[in-house]
N, C-alpha and C positions, 0 to 999 in steps of 0.2 A: 504494500500500500504506500502511495506517495505521501510525503510529509506535507503538511499544510504550509502554504507560502505565507511568510510574514513580510509586511510592507506592501508598497504599491505594485501593481502590475502595469507596465507601460506597453501600450500597443502602438508600434510604429507601422501604421497602415501602409505607408509608401513601400515598405519591404514586402508586403503581402499581396500587393496588386499584381495579378497575373491573368492574362486572357488566353482563351483557347477558342479557335474558330469553330471547333466541332461541338463544344458543350460549355455550359456555365462552369466556371471554376469556383470552388467553395473551399474555404479554409476556416477551421474552427480555431479562433484566436485564444479563447479561454473558456473553461467550462468548470462550474462549481454547482453544487446542489441549488444554490440561490439564483444563478444567472449563467446564461451561455451567450457568447458573442461570436458571431460568424461573419466572414467577409465573402461576398459573392460578386464576381466580375462577369459582365455580360457584354458580348459583342453586339453590334446592331442586329436586330431581328431575333435575338435570343430572348427566352421568357422563362420565368419560374411560374408554372401554371398555378392558378388560384386553388387553394386548399384550406382546410380548417385544422386547427390544433387547439388543445385545451390549455393554452399558455397565453400570457400577455406578451405583446410584441411591439418593439419599436423598430421601424425601418428607417434608416438614416442614409440619405443620398450623399455619398462621399464625393463622387465625381460623375460628371455627365448629367444626362437628364433622361427621364423615362416616364412611363405610365405605371402608376401604382393602383392596384385594385384592392378595395376594402369594402366588403359587403357587395352592394350593387353599384357602388360609386367607382368611377375611374378618375384618378387625380394625377394631373401632370405636375411633376416636381423636378427640381434641379438641385444642384449642389447646396449643401448645408440646410436641407429641408428634412424634418423628421415627421414621420407619420406613425401614430399610435393605433394599435388594433387590439380590441378586447378578445378574450378567449372565445373560441368556437365561431368566430366571424371569418368568413372566407377572405383570403388575402393572397396577393402575389404581385409580381411586377414584370415589366418587359422593357427592353431597350428598343422601342419602336419609333423613336424620334430621330433616327439617323446618326446617333452617337453611341459610344460605349457608355456603360452604366456600371458604377461600383456602389454597392449597397452594403452597409453594415447592419446586421440584424442583431438586436439585443432581446433575449427571451428570458422571461422570469416566470416562475410557477403562478398559476391562477390561485386566488384565495379560495380556500376550501372551508366554508362555514355551513 
C-alpha cells in the first residue's frame, strides 16, 4: 500500500498535454478517495460521448474551445471556463469548433445522505 502524501500536490499541466489523432488521450493526474483529477486532450472532431456517473464533476477548459454537454444543454466554452455537473446528469464534450481541446476533469464523490 502506498504511503499517504504529505504536503501539496503540484500538477504541471503543460507536461501532461499530449494529443493522438486516433483517440482522446487521458491521463489520471491524481487520485484519492476524496477526489480524482484527469486531463483529456482532444483533436478537432474528437468527442467524449455524453454519459452519466454518480459523482460530482467539474470540467475545466484548459486550452482551446469546444462544446460541453450537460443534461440537455450544449455550452460553448473556451479557455479558463469551468462547468459544474451534478451526479447522474448526462455530460460530455467535443472538440467540434475546429480547435484542439484540453479539459481537466475534477471528480468528487456525491453526498450520500
